[in-house]
C-alpha angles and dihedrals in degrees: 000000000000128000095259092056093047089051091049093051089046090052093046091049092050093046092048092049092048092050096046095047091048089047094048093050091045091055092044094049099035093094095045097053137066137201125234137155116261136180122239108244100176137007134205126184125204090225133025106298094243089064107087099170111090095350127131132201120215122192141193110221137206117209143159124249118180089340096309121114114233132194116211114246091204131040125244129207114257134179114286087241090064117114134177105295097028113138117236137178112239137182117220139187109259092214094045106027094184090065113087128200125209102201116158124191088197091057090049090051095044093049090050091047089050092051089050093050092046090046092049092047093050095046096045095036093237093151 
């Protein structure tokens, strides 16, 4: 086996583990969480905001649960266009409403797709 094939098997394994772990956590937590719409109250970017490439925006969110206003204890990733006051859909823990979850079925699907492509490339020597 050459170095590229080993790398592809490694990448497939990592992507598969990531996708499965997120999928399992999503299924385990699905019944103990709920969705609501919140409002961005503060934002933070990993790089200067004018940098769009490889940058991420994280936000604290205010939202209502059973008539009570909650402020998130943790930040969630939001689109780069989000500003203070932007409405966002959030998933919170029903027992601890101030805790947000950032499960993404798209992230799970993409990681499993990456694993499948890397595995196919390694097995059929497409690299």
